[in-house]
Backbone as JSON, one array per atom type, in Angstrom:
{
  "sequence": "XXXXXXXXXXXXXXXXXXXXXXXXXXXXXXXXXXXXXXXXXXXXXXXXXXXXXXXXXXXXXXXXXXXXXXXXXXXXXXXXXXXXXXXXXXXXXXXXXXXXXXXXXXXXXXXXXXXXXXXXXXXXXXXXXXXXXXXXXXXXXXXXXXXXXXXXXXXXXXXXXXXXXXXXXXXXXXXXXXXXXXXXXXXXXXXXXXXXXXXXXXXXXXXXXXXXXXXXXXXXXXXXXXXXXXXXXXXXXXXXXXXXXXXXXXXXXXXXXXXXXXXXXXXXXXXXXXXXXX",
  "N": [[0.84, -1.19, 0.0], [0.69, 2.16, -0.93], [2.13, 5.2, 0.43], [0.59, 7.4, -0.1], [-2.02, 6.54, -0.06], [-2.58, 6.2, 2.57], [-2.81, 8.53, 3.87], [-4.44, 10.93, 5.78], [-6.53, 13.75, 6.67], [-6.58, 15.92, 9.48], [-8.28, 17.98, 11.78], [-8.07, 20.37, 14.36], [-9.94, 22.3, 16.52], [-10.02, 24.95, 18.66], [-11.81, 26.67, 21.03], [-12.12, 29.98, 22.54], [-12.9, 29.63, 25.16], [-11.71, 27.3, 25.89], [-12.75, 24.84, 25.04], [-12.1, 22.1, 23.01], [-12.24, 20.57, 19.87], [-11.86, 17.74, 17.74], [-11.54, 16.64, 14.37], [-11.63, 14.38, 11.58], [-11.04, 13.29, 8.2], [-10.75, 10.65, 7.83], [-12.02, 7.24, 8.04], [-12.02, 6.19, 10.54], [-11.54, 6.81, 14.06], [-8.92, 8.99, 15.19], [-6.07, 9.72, 17.25], [-3.95, 12.02, 18.78], [-1.56, 14.21, 20.31], [-3.07, 14.55, 22.56], [-5.67, 14.91, 21.71], [-8.76, 13.79, 20.55], [-9.69, 12.77, 17.42], [-12.5, 12.77, 15.62], [-14.36, 10.82, 13.26], [-16.7, 11.97, 12.45], [-19.12, 13.96, 10.61], [-17.91, 16.77, 10.78], [-16.16, 18.9, 9.99], [-15.17, 20.06, 6.78], [-12.67, 20.83, 4.6], [-11.95, 23.21, 2.04], [-9.73, 23.78, -0.77], [-6.51, 24.6, 0.39], [-4.92, 27.65, 0.43], [-1.71, 28.69, 0.3], [0.91, 30.95, 0.74], [4.22, 32.18, -0.1], [6.67, 33.87, 1.94], [5.3, 36.76, 3.4], [2.69, 36.49, 2.65], [-0.83, 36.14, 3.05], [-2.19, 33.26, 4.37], [-5.01, 31.34, 3.45], [-8.21, 29.76, 3.52], [-11.28, 27.94, 3.31], [-13.71, 26.57, 5.45], [-16.22, 24.13, 5.8], [-18.97, 22.93, 7.64], [-21.07, 20.29, 8.61], [-23.75, 20.27, 10.79], [-23.75, 17.97, 12.63], [-22.68, 17.23, 14.96], [-23.13, 17.28, 18.47], [-21.69, 19.11, 19.84], [-21.29, 21.29, 18.24], [-23.39, 23.7, 17.75], [-26.21, 25.4, 16.28], [-26.98, 27.56, 17.88], [-24.65, 28.25, 19.33], [-23.01, 29.01, 17.22], [-24.43, 31.21, 16.18], [-24.23, 32.86, 18.38], [-21.62, 33.56, 18.3], [-19.64, 32.09, 19.56], [-17.72, 30.52, 18.37], [-16.22, 32.23, 16.88], [-13.05, 33.4, 15.99], [-11.76, 31.15, 16.95], [-8.98, 28.96, 17.56], [-7.31, 27.18, 14.98], [-5.93, 24.18, 13.78], [-4.4, 22.26, 11.27], [-3.59, 19.11, 10.05], [-1.73, 16.79, 7.99], [-1.79, 13.35, 8.17], [-0.5, 10.1, 8.71], [-2.59, 7.51, 8.91], [-1.96, 4.97, 9.79], [0.2, 5.25, 11.46], [0.22, 7.63, 13.61], [2.24, 9.25, 14.49], [3.63, 9.96, 12.32], [3.26, 12.68, 10.84], [2.43, 15.97, 9.59], [2.22, 19.45, 10.15], [0.02, 21.44, 8.46], [-1.36, 23.85, 8.5], [-1.92, 26.66, 10.55], [-3.9, 28.78, 12.4], [-6.71, 30.92, 12.7], [-10.29, 30.92, 13.08], [-12.35, 32.95, 11.08], [-15.18, 35.1, 10.85], [-18.01, 33.19, 11.58], [-20.68, 31.8, 9.84], [-24.05, 30.63, 9.7], [-26.16, 28.65, 7.82], [-28.8, 26.96, 6.24], [-28.45, 24.54, 7.63], [-25.73, 24.09, 7.75], [-22.38, 25.17, 8.54], [-20.17, 27.87, 7.75], [-16.95, 29.17, 7.38], [-14.23, 31.44, 7.19], [-10.78, 30.71, 7.13], [-8.05, 32.12, 8.77], [-4.7, 32.81, 8.44], [-1.6, 32.85, 10.41], [-0.18, 35.07, 9.6], [-2.08, 36.96, 9.21], [-2.28, 38.77, 11.26], [-0.42, 40.69, 10.65], [-1.69, 42.47, 9.06], [-2.97, 44.21, 10.68], [-3.31, 47.49, 12.05], [-0.41, 49.08, 13.38], [1.56, 50.55, 16.01], [1.5, 53.68, 17.87], [-1.11, 55.95, 18.63], [-1.22, 59.41, 18.79], [-3.08, 61.15, 20.9], [-5.55, 63.02, 22.67], [-7.1, 61.45, 24.34], [-6.88, 58.42, 26.3], [-4.91, 55.66, 25.19], [-4.84, 53.11, 26.1], [-6.37, 50.0, 27.19], [-8.74, 49.53, 29.71], [-7.39, 48.08, 32.52], [-5.42, 46.63, 31.18], [-1.98, 45.74, 30.25], [-0.73, 48.2, 29.94], [-2.38, 50.07, 31.16], [-2.66, 49.03, 33.78], [-4.43, 48.99, 35.86], [-6.07, 47.55, 38.63], [-8.73, 45.63, 38.28], [-10.03, 44.05, 40.07], [-10.38, 45.31, 42.43], [-12.36, 46.37, 45.19], [-15.6, 47.61, 44.54], [-15.32, 48.22, 41.87], [-16.42, 46.37, 40.23], [-19.4, 44.45, 39.83], [-22.02, 42.1, 40.56], [-25.14, 41.35, 39.06], [-28.69, 40.73, 38.74], [-30.8, 39.63, 36.19], [-33.79, 41.17, 35.52], [-35.46, 42.11, 33.61], [-35.86, 41.8, 30.12], [-35.24, 43.13, 27.0], [-35.37, 43.82, 23.46], [-33.93, 41.57, 22.52], [-31.98, 41.23, 24.43], [-30.34, 43.4, 24.33], [-31.16, 45.49, 25.85], [-31.51, 45.73, 29.27], [-33.1, 45.17, 32.41], [-31.96, 45.44, 35.63], [-31.25, 44.13, 38.9], [-29.74, 44.51, 42.16], [-27.6, 46.26, 42.16], [-27.24, 48.32, 43.92], [-25.69, 51.14, 45.44], [-23.93, 51.94, 43.52], [-23.29, 54.66, 41.47], [-25.4, 56.18, 38.97], [-24.47, 55.66, 35.6], [-22.0, 54.68, 36.22], [-21.12, 52.28, 35.13], [-21.04, 52.74, 32.42], [-19.45, 52.39, 29.28], [-18.14, 50.26, 30.25], [-17.68, 46.65, 30.67], [-20.07, 44.1, 30.21], [-20.62, 40.95, 31.35], [-22.06, 37.85, 30.86], [-22.98, 35.4, 33.15], [-24.39, 33.0, 33.5], [-27.01, 30.86, 32.14], [-28.49, 30.96, 28.77], [-26.8, 32.83, 27.53], [-24.35, 32.57, 28.73], [-20.94, 33.26, 29.21], [-20.79, 35.05, 27.12], [-20.35, 38.51, 26.2], [-20.58, 42.11, 26.36], [-20.29, 45.62, 25.51], [-21.1, 48.29, 27.59], [-23.49, 50.66, 26.82], [-25.42, 52.48, 27.85], [-26.15, 53.35, 31.18], [-28.35, 53.63, 33.62], [-30.58, 54.66, 36.26], [-33.83, 53.56, 36.75], [-36.58, 53.88, 38.43], [-37.05, 51.14, 40.53], [-35.27, 49.49, 39.3], [-32.15, 48.94, 37.6], [-31.31, 50.21, 34.56], [-29.67, 48.92, 31.89], [-28.01, 49.19, 28.87], [-26.53, 47.59, 26.16], [-24.16, 47.9, 23.46], [-24.48, 46.08, 21.36], [-26.73, 43.39, 20.99], [-26.35, 40.3, 22.78], [-25.37, 37.16, 21.27], [-27.05, 35.15, 22.13], [-30.09, 35.37, 23.75], [-30.45, 36.47, 27.1], [-32.09, 35.07, 30.04], [-34.77, 35.73, 32.37], [-33.69, 36.14, 35.66], [-31.11, 35.28, 35.22], [-27.59, 35.74, 35.86], [-25.19, 38.42, 35.69], [-22.0, 39.98, 35.29], [-20.81, 43.2, 35.87], [-18.43, 45.57, 34.85], [-16.66, 48.48, 35.91], [-16.81, 51.42, 33.91], [-14.7, 53.11, 31.56], [-14.13, 56.16, 30.01], [-11.86, 57.0, 28.82], [-10.89, 59.53, 29.27], [-8.8, 62.09, 30.68], [-9.62, 63.25, 33.11], [-11.39, 61.33, 34.1], [-9.7, 59.16, 34.53], [-8.1, 60.2, 36.51], [-9.91, 60.97, 38.58], [-11.87, 58.92, 38.93], [-10.57, 56.43, 38.85], [-8.14, 56.85, 40.05], [-5.65, 56.67, 38.79], [-3.91, 58.14, 37.28], [-1.18, 58.26, 36.88], [-0.58, 56.22, 35.14], [-1.81, 57.0, 32.83], [-2.33, 56.97, 29.38], [-2.59, 58.87, 27.42], [-2.56, 62.16, 25.83], [-3.33, 64.75, 27.32], [-2.87, 67.49, 27.1], [-2.6, 68.01, 24.47], [-3.22, 70.02, 21.67], [-6.48, 70.52, 20.23], [-7.93, 69.65, 16.98], [-9.28, 71.9, 16.04], [-7.74, 73.95, 16.97], [-5.61, 74.04, 15.23], [-6.73, 75.18, 13.0], [-7.42, 77.66, 13.85], [-5.51, 79.9, 13.6], [-5.68, 80.38, 10.82], [-8.33, 81.15, 10.51], [-8.33, 83.46, 12.0], [-6.66, 85.1, 10.46], [-8.25, 85.46, 8.24], [-10.19, 87.18, 9.09], [-9.09, 89.65, 9.28]],
  "CA": [[0.0, 0.0, 0.0], [1.52, 3.35, -1.01], [1.91, 6.15, 1.52], [-0.45, 8.35, -0.49], [-3.34, 6.0, 0.26], [-2.75, 6.11, 4.03], [-2.79, 9.89, 4.39], [-5.73, 11.55, 6.11], [-6.43, 15.09, 7.24], [-7.16, 16.06, 10.82], [-8.44, 19.36, 12.2], [-8.35, 20.64, 15.77], [-10.5, 23.64, 16.68], [-10.08, 25.26, 20.1], [-12.48, 27.93, 21.32], [-11.49, 30.82, 23.55], [-13.22, 29.13, 26.5], [-10.95, 26.08, 26.14], [-13.32, 23.66, 24.42], [-11.33, 21.69, 21.83], [-12.83, 19.47, 19.11], [-11.02, 17.22, 16.66], [-12.26, 15.99, 13.28], [-10.78, 13.8, 10.55], [-11.76, 12.75, 7.05], [-10.56, 9.2, 7.83], [-13.25, 6.56, 8.45], [-11.86, 5.72, 11.91], [-11.05, 7.86, 14.95], [-7.48, 9.12, 15.39], [-5.75, 10.44, 18.48], [-2.59, 12.46, 19.03], [-1.45, 15.48, 21.03], [-4.13, 14.61, 23.56], [-6.93, 15.27, 21.07], [-9.44, 12.7, 19.84], [-10.21, 13.26, 16.13], [-13.64, 11.92, 15.3], [-14.67, 10.75, 11.83], [-18.03, 12.51, 12.19], [-19.18, 15.07, 9.66], [-17.73, 17.98, 11.57], [-15.59, 19.95, 9.15], [-14.54, 19.65, 5.53], [-11.96, 22.02, 4.12], [-11.67, 23.38, 0.63], [-8.31, 23.87, -1.04], [-5.77, 25.53, 1.23], [-4.04, 28.53, -0.34], [-0.59, 29.11, 1.11], [1.86, 31.74, -0.03], [5.55, 32.35, 0.44], [6.9, 35.15, 2.58], [4.3, 37.26, 4.33], [1.36, 36.39, 2.07], [-1.81, 35.63, 4.0], [-2.77, 31.95, 4.07], [-6.46, 31.36, 3.63], [-9.03, 28.7, 2.97], [-12.64, 28.01, 3.84], [-14.17, 25.29, 5.97], [-17.65, 23.95, 5.91], [-19.28, 21.88, 8.6], [-22.45, 19.86, 8.78], [-23.95, 20.34, 12.23], [-24.19, 16.68, 13.15], [-22.1, 17.05, 16.29], [-23.84, 18.01, 19.51], [-20.82, 20.15, 20.36], [-21.39, 22.46, 17.36], [-24.82, 23.96, 17.67], [-26.54, 26.68, 15.64], [-27.02, 28.62, 18.88], [-23.29, 28.7, 19.61], [-22.53, 29.72, 16.04], [-25.1, 32.51, 16.13], [-23.74, 33.67, 19.49], [-20.23, 33.93, 18.05], [-18.7, 31.39, 20.44], [-16.65, 29.93, 17.57], [-15.45, 33.27, 16.19], [-11.68, 33.55, 16.47], [-11.21, 29.91, 17.51], [-7.71, 28.51, 16.98], [-7.46, 26.04, 14.08], [-4.72, 23.53, 13.28], [-4.7, 21.25, 10.25], [-2.46, 18.2, 9.81], [-1.76, 15.58, 7.19], [-1.32, 12.33, 9.1], [-0.58, 8.71, 8.28], [-3.49, 6.91, 9.89], [-1.37, 3.76, 10.34], [1.14, 5.67, 12.5], [-0.08, 9.06, 13.72], [3.47, 9.99, 14.74], [4.07, 10.44, 11.0], [2.31, 13.74, 10.47], [3.0, 17.3, 9.44], [1.26, 20.54, 10.34], [-0.17, 22.19, 7.22], [-1.94, 25.17, 8.68], [-2.26, 27.1, 11.91], [-4.47, 30.11, 12.33], [-7.93, 31.12, 13.47], [-11.52, 31.08, 12.33], [-12.92, 34.27, 10.94], [-16.59, 35.11, 11.2], [-18.72, 31.95, 11.24], [-22.08, 32.0, 9.51], [-24.83, 29.4, 9.7], [-27.28, 28.72, 6.89], [-29.18, 25.7, 5.62], [-27.97, 23.38, 8.37], [-24.28, 23.96, 7.67], [-21.63, 26.36, 8.91], [-19.11, 28.24, 6.82], [-16.06, 30.13, 8.0], [-12.93, 31.68, 6.57], [-9.62, 30.48, 7.97], [-7.06, 33.19, 8.67], [-3.39, 32.34, 8.86], [-0.91, 33.63, 11.44], [0.27, 36.34, 9.05], [-3.2, 37.9, 9.18], [-2.03, 39.8, 12.27], [0.41, 41.73, 10.06], [-2.56, 43.44, 8.4], [-3.55, 45.11, 11.66], [-2.53, 48.72, 12.27], [0.55, 49.02, 14.46], [2.05, 51.85, 16.43], [0.73, 54.42, 18.86], [-1.8, 57.14, 18.16], [-1.08, 60.54, 19.7], [-4.43, 61.67, 21.04], [-5.81, 63.5, 24.04], [-7.68, 60.36, 25.11], [-5.97, 57.32, 26.62], [-4.85, 54.62, 24.18], [-4.83, 51.8, 26.76], [-7.63, 49.38, 27.58], [-8.83, 49.47, 31.16], [-6.93, 46.84, 33.13], [-4.39, 45.92, 30.42], [-0.61, 45.9, 30.72], [-0.35, 49.61, 29.95], [-3.21, 50.75, 32.16], [-2.21, 48.45, 35.05], [-5.41, 49.15, 36.94], [-6.55, 46.27, 39.15], [-10.18, 45.65, 38.23], [-10.58, 43.25, 41.16], [-10.58, 46.14, 43.61], [-13.76, 46.51, 45.61], [-16.35, 48.74, 44.02], [-15.13, 48.41, 40.44], [-17.21, 45.37, 39.52], [-20.56, 44.02, 40.63], [-22.9, 41.13, 39.94], [-26.54, 41.76, 39.05], [-29.65, 39.72, 38.31], [-31.66, 40.12, 35.11], [-35.21, 41.23, 35.87], [-36.21, 42.53, 32.42], [-35.09, 41.61, 28.89], [-35.85, 43.76, 25.84], [-34.55, 43.91, 22.24], [-33.03, 40.44, 22.42], [-30.91, 41.3, 25.42], [-29.58, 44.64, 24.21], [-31.59, 46.36, 26.94], [-31.77, 44.88, 30.42], [-33.41, 45.72, 33.71], [-31.15, 44.68, 36.57], [-31.31, 44.39, 40.34], [-28.53, 44.13, 42.88], [-26.51, 47.2, 41.89], [-27.3, 49.45, 44.85], [-24.39, 51.63, 45.88], [-23.16, 52.43, 42.38], [-23.95, 55.82, 40.87], [-25.82, 56.03, 37.58], [-23.39, 55.93, 34.66], [-20.73, 54.11, 36.7], [-20.71, 51.17, 34.29], [-21.01, 53.1, 31.0], [-18.18, 52.06, 28.62], [-17.59, 49.06, 30.85], [-18.03, 45.37, 30.06], [-21.08, 43.27, 30.85], [-20.33, 39.54, 31.04], [-23.12, 36.97, 31.34], [-22.38, 34.33, 33.94], [-25.12, 31.76, 33.35], [-28.11, 30.93, 31.19], [-28.12, 30.78, 27.35], [-25.76, 33.77, 27.11], [-23.17, 32.4, 29.58], [-19.66, 33.4, 28.52], [-20.84, 36.15, 26.17], [-20.16, 39.8, 26.84], [-20.83, 43.28, 25.53], [-19.86, 46.91, 26.06], [-22.26, 49.03, 28.08], [-23.75, 51.95, 26.16], [-26.19, 53.32, 28.76], [-26.34, 52.83, 32.52], [-29.15, 54.61, 34.34], [-31.51, 54.14, 37.26], [-35.23, 53.82, 36.43], [-37.39, 53.28, 39.48], [-36.35, 50.18, 41.38], [-34.34, 48.72, 38.49], [-31.05, 49.58, 36.89], [-31.44, 49.96, 33.13], [-28.36, 48.83, 31.22], [-28.12, 48.89, 27.45], [-25.24, 47.3, 25.53], [-24.11, 48.37, 22.08], [-25.01, 45.02, 20.5], [-27.33, 42.31, 21.75], [-25.57, 39.06, 22.73], [-25.85, 36.2, 20.29], [-28.12, 34.37, 22.76], [-30.79, 36.25, 24.68], [-30.49, 35.99, 28.48], [-33.39, 34.81, 30.63], [-35.01, 36.35, 33.66], [-33.01, 35.43, 36.74], [-29.69, 35.03, 34.92], [-26.65, 36.66, 36.49], [-24.11, 38.96, 34.88], [-21.03, 40.8, 36.01], [-20.55, 44.49, 35.24], [-17.19, 46.22, 35.23], [-16.69, 49.93, 35.81], [-16.46, 51.88, 32.58], [-13.73, 54.2, 31.39], [-14.3, 56.87, 28.73], [-10.51, 57.3, 28.37], [-10.58, 60.93, 29.5], [-7.83, 62.29, 31.75], [-10.33, 63.5, 34.35], [-11.93, 60.06, 34.58], [-8.58, 58.36, 35.01], [-7.61, 60.8, 37.76], [-10.9, 61.03, 39.64], [-12.63, 57.68, 39.13], [-9.7, 55.26, 39.03], [-6.91, 57.24, 40.77], [-4.63, 55.95, 38.04], [-3.39, 59.08, 36.27], [0.24, 57.98, 36.64], [-0.5, 55.31, 34.0], [-2.62, 57.52, 31.73], [-1.58, 56.8, 28.13], [-2.99, 59.87, 26.43], [-1.87, 63.45, 25.84], [-4.43, 65.67, 27.58], [-2.53, 68.87, 26.74], [-2.45, 68.11, 23.02], [-4.24, 70.93, 21.14], [-7.44, 69.87, 19.34], [-7.81, 70.0, 15.57], [-9.77, 73.26, 15.84], [-6.65, 74.89, 17.27], [-4.78, 74.16, 14.04], [-7.42, 76.04, 12.05], [-7.66, 78.99, 14.45], [-4.73, 81.0, 12.97], [-6.21, 80.67, 9.47], [-9.59, 81.89, 10.67], [-7.98, 84.8, 12.47], [-6.13, 85.9, 9.34], [-9.34, 85.79, 7.31], [-11.03, 88.25, 9.64], [-8.39, 90.93, 9.25]],
  "C": [[0.88, 1.24, 0.0], [1.16, 4.31, 0.1], [0.77, 7.1, 1.2], [-1.85, 7.86, -0.11], [-3.58, 5.87, 1.75], [-2.74, 7.49, 4.68], [-4.22, 10.39, 4.62], [-5.47, 12.96, 6.62], [-7.13, 15.12, 8.6], [-7.17, 17.54, 11.19], [-8.66, 19.39, 13.71], [-8.81, 22.09, 15.87], [-10.68, 23.89, 18.17], [-10.7, 26.64, 20.29], [-11.75, 28.71, 22.4], [-11.77, 30.33, 24.96], [-12.56, 27.8, 26.81], [-11.51, 24.82, 25.53], [-12.57, 23.34, 23.13], [-12.0, 20.49, 21.18], [-11.87, 19.05, 18.02], [-11.87, 16.49, 15.64], [-11.24, 15.43, 12.29], [-11.64, 13.31, 9.4], [-11.49, 11.25, 6.88], [-11.83, 8.54, 8.36], [-13.16, 5.97, 9.86], [-11.3, 6.88, 12.75], [-9.53, 7.81, 15.05], [-7.25, 9.87, 16.7], [-4.28, 10.75, 18.54], [-2.64, 13.85, 19.66], [-2.59, 15.66, 22.03], [-5.5, 14.97, 23.02], [-7.49, 14.05, 20.35], [-10.09, 13.29, 18.58], [-11.28, 12.3, 15.66], [-13.94, 11.94, 13.8], [-16.06, 11.27, 11.51], [-17.95, 13.62, 11.15], [-19.1, 16.37, 10.44], [-17.24, 19.14, 10.74], [-15.08, 19.32, 7.86], [-13.95, 20.88, 4.89], [-11.84, 22.01, 2.61], [-10.16, 23.51, 0.45], [-7.65, 24.94, -0.18], [-4.81, 26.32, 0.37], [-2.96, 29.03, 0.59], [0.41, 29.84, 0.22], [3.2, 31.81, 0.65], [5.66, 33.71, 1.13], [5.79, 35.51, 3.55], [2.91, 37.23, 3.75], [0.42, 35.72, 3.05], [-2.34, 34.29, 3.53], [-4.27, 32.03, 4.28], [-7.07, 30.12, 3.02], [-10.42, 28.9, 3.54], [-13.02, 26.63, 4.33], [-15.68, 25.29, 6.04], [-17.93, 22.81, 6.86], [-20.76, 21.56, 8.61], [-22.69, 19.69, 10.27], [-24.52, 19.03, 12.76], [-23.65, 16.42, 14.54], [-22.87, 17.88, 17.31], [-23.0, 19.17, 20.03], [-20.82, 21.41, 19.48], [-22.86, 22.7, 17.12], [-25.07, 25.28, 16.95], [-26.56, 27.84, 16.64], [-25.63, 29.15, 19.19], [-22.7, 29.46, 18.43], [-23.13, 31.12, 15.96], [-24.59, 33.44, 17.23], [-22.3, 34.1, 19.3], [-19.23, 33.22, 18.92], [-17.53, 30.78, 19.67], [-15.83, 30.97, 16.83], [-14.06, 33.39, 16.81], [-11.07, 32.29, 17.06], [-9.92, 29.51, 16.8], [-7.94, 27.24, 16.16], [-6.07, 25.51, 13.71], [-5.13, 22.4, 12.33], [-3.44, 20.43, 9.98], [-2.78, 17.26, 8.64], [-1.12, 14.49, 8.03], [-1.47, 10.95, 8.46], [-1.41, 7.97, 9.31], [-2.98, 5.59, 10.45], [-0.43, 4.07, 11.5], [1.01, 7.18, 12.63], [1.14, 9.9, 14.09], [4.04, 10.55, 13.44], [3.02, 11.45, 10.51], [3.07, 15.05, 10.28], [1.9, 18.34, 9.51], [1.2, 21.36, 9.05], [-0.58, 23.63, 7.45], [-2.16, 25.43, 10.16], [-2.76, 28.53, 11.82], [-5.72, 30.18, 13.18], [-9.12, 31.2, 12.53], [-11.89, 32.55, 12.25], [-14.38, 34.23, 11.38], [-17.25, 33.83, 10.71], [-20.17, 32.29, 10.96], [-22.76, 30.64, 9.43], [-26.02, 29.57, 8.77], [-27.53, 27.33, 6.32], [-28.65, 24.47, 6.32], [-26.48, 23.16, 8.32], [-23.62, 25.27, 8.05], [-20.56, 26.62, 7.86], [-18.26, 29.32, 7.47], [-14.79, 30.27, 7.19], [-11.84, 31.36, 7.59], [-8.59, 31.56, 7.71], [-5.75, 32.71, 9.24], [-2.75, 33.27, 9.88], [-0.45, 34.98, 10.92], [-0.84, 37.37, 8.93], [-2.97, 39.05, 10.16], [-1.2, 40.95, 11.71], [-0.42, 42.77, 9.33], [-3.17, 44.45, 9.38], [-2.68, 46.35, 11.84], [-1.63, 48.58, 13.49], [0.98, 50.43, 14.83], [1.09, 52.55, 17.37], [0.13, 55.67, 18.24], [-1.65, 58.23, 19.22], [-2.42, 61.26, 19.76], [-4.63, 62.11, 22.48], [-6.38, 62.4, 24.92], [-6.66, 59.24, 25.29], [-6.04, 56.24, 25.55], [-4.88, 53.22, 24.78], [-6.25, 51.3, 26.96], [-7.63, 49.22, 29.09], [-8.4, 48.09, 31.67], [-5.84, 46.12, 32.37], [-3.0, 46.25, 30.95], [-0.13, 47.33, 30.73], [-1.11, 50.38, 31.03], [-2.82, 50.32, 33.58], [-3.23, 48.62, 36.18], [-5.95, 47.78, 37.33], [-8.07, 46.3, 39.23], [-10.82, 44.82, 39.34], [-10.78, 44.06, 42.43], [-12.06, 46.3, 43.91], [-14.39, 47.76, 45.03], [-16.26, 48.92, 42.52], [-15.75, 47.3, 39.6], [-18.34, 44.92, 40.44], [-21.36, 43.0, 39.84], [-24.35, 41.6, 40.09], [-27.39, 40.61, 38.54], [-30.57, 40.35, 37.28], [-33.12, 40.03, 35.53], [-36.07, 41.59, 34.67], [-35.31, 42.38, 31.21], [-35.87, 42.23, 27.74], [-34.84, 43.78, 24.7], [-33.51, 42.8, 22.18], [-31.89, 40.42, 23.4], [-30.06, 42.54, 25.32], [-29.93, 45.61, 25.33], [-32.06, 45.48, 28.09], [-32.19, 45.72, 31.62], [-32.77, 44.85, 34.76], [-31.45, 45.07, 38.01], [-30.0, 43.97, 40.97], [-27.37, 45.06, 42.68], [-26.6, 48.43, 42.78], [-25.89, 49.84, 45.29], [-23.5, 52.11, 44.77], [-23.94, 53.55, 41.7], [-24.35, 55.51, 39.44], [-24.68, 56.43, 36.66], [-22.06, 55.31, 35.04], [-20.2, 53.03, 35.75], [-20.71, 51.5, 32.79], [-19.59, 52.97, 30.46], [-17.5, 50.84, 29.24], [-18.08, 47.8, 30.15], [-19.06, 44.64, 30.9], [-20.85, 41.83, 30.41], [-21.42, 38.66, 31.68], [-22.5, 35.74, 31.98], [-23.1, 33.0, 33.82], [-26.26, 31.94, 32.37], [-27.63, 30.75, 29.76], [-26.97, 31.66, 26.89], [-24.48, 33.63, 27.93], [-21.89, 32.45, 28.76], [-19.63, 34.52, 27.5], [-20.72, 37.47, 26.91], [-20.45, 40.92, 25.85], [-20.36, 44.52, 26.25], [-21.1, 47.73, 26.4], [-22.34, 50.4, 27.39], [-24.42, 52.93, 27.12], [-26.33, 52.61, 30.09], [-27.09, 53.89, 33.32], [-30.1, 53.9, 35.29], [-32.92, 54.55, 36.87], [-36.09, 53.12, 37.46], [-36.56, 52.36, 40.35], [-35.3, 49.38, 40.62], [-33.24, 49.59, 37.91], [-31.21, 49.23, 35.42], [-30.06, 50.02, 32.48], [-28.59, 48.43, 29.78], [-26.72, 48.69, 26.88], [-25.31, 47.69, 24.05], [-24.68, 47.35, 21.11], [-25.55, 43.9, 21.36], [-26.44, 41.08, 21.69], [-26.18, 38.08, 21.75], [-26.96, 35.31, 20.81], [-28.78, 35.25, 23.81], [-30.78, 35.68, 26.09], [-31.93, 35.79, 28.95], [-33.53, 35.56, 31.94], [-34.37, 35.49, 34.75], [-31.57, 35.11, 36.46], [-28.83, 36.1, 35.6], [-25.66, 37.2, 35.46], [-23.22, 39.82, 35.75], [-20.76, 42.07, 35.2], [-19.23, 45.05, 35.76], [-17.3, 47.72, 35.05], [-16.19, 50.37, 34.45], [-15.48, 53.04, 32.59], [-13.93, 54.84, 30.03], [-12.98, 57.4, 28.18], [-10.15, 58.78, 28.47], [-9.64, 61.06, 30.7], [-8.53, 62.49, 33.1], [-10.91, 62.24, 34.95], [-10.83, 59.2, 35.18], [-8.11, 58.88, 36.37], [-8.64, 60.68, 38.89], [-11.59, 59.71, 39.95], [-11.73, 56.5, 39.48], [-8.42, 55.57, 39.79], [-5.69, 56.6, 40.11], [-3.94, 56.85, 37.02], [-1.92, 58.85, 35.97], [0.41, 57.08, 35.42], [-1.35, 55.77, 32.81], [-1.78, 57.53, 30.45], [-2.04, 57.74, 27.03], [-2.18, 61.15, 26.59], [-2.91, 64.54, 26.05], [-4.14, 67.11, 27.21], [-2.37, 69.05, 25.23], [-3.55, 69.01, 22.46], [-5.2, 70.17, 20.22], [-7.26, 70.33, 17.9], [-8.29, 71.42, 15.3], [-8.68, 74.29, 16.07], [-5.76, 75.09, 16.04], [-5.39, 75.11, 13.02], [-7.58, 77.47, 12.55], [-6.82, 80.1, 13.81], [-5.26, 81.37, 11.59], [-7.51, 81.47, 9.56], [-9.31, 83.31, 11.09], [-7.47, 85.66, 11.34], [-7.25, 86.33, 8.4], [-10.22, 86.91, 7.8], [-10.37, 89.61, 9.57], [-8.69, 91.68, 7.94]]
}
């Protein structure tokens, strides 16, 4: 039997929450690197386009949703977006004889007609992202990251709440359990769902206000799965990246990564306007 007839393909897909699934186009299960590759109809890849140098590798994968681990709800919620993907060619007689063909991540996953479709993005895709620092009056750091260095676990800067009202698919929520936090405290912050259909999903808070006995919180985009009454979520304090907020709300101005004294664009036009009036 020639080696060409014993070669199979195997895919491993790992979500951000740690769930890892393995699939193979062989008719029997394979196992290596601690991953069980099932012969179920999980994924089937089209031709893989690979370029030399810094060219972006790309392909497309299609999956029939026959596995209980890949559900339309998870796809719609975006749980598989950005998942790490590895693709091997492997000799099914001896899985130690294998080579890695592709490593990258899933792009946006769409679901239609009982099947999923996603673009695969190679590691060089990151080179297409803008690099460098922007000089702006507002802070360029993300709250709590390595540049900001603010400890979000400090008391008062996060709180758990209970969903009492759901509107617009979860984009607008009525919450209880947030007494002691001023209105607007969580605007620009992150809302993370802790249980229920939306568990693990999150969004950025657009509006945070008090309406009667409930706290009304609206996120910029509804989660992929609508939460239920009684579900819990965690809210983090929001930062609008202004110098005054960093100094007064977070007491973290030493790590402010903006340029508050930088003149605005209107200042650049002011001399021209002044000359025109003479």
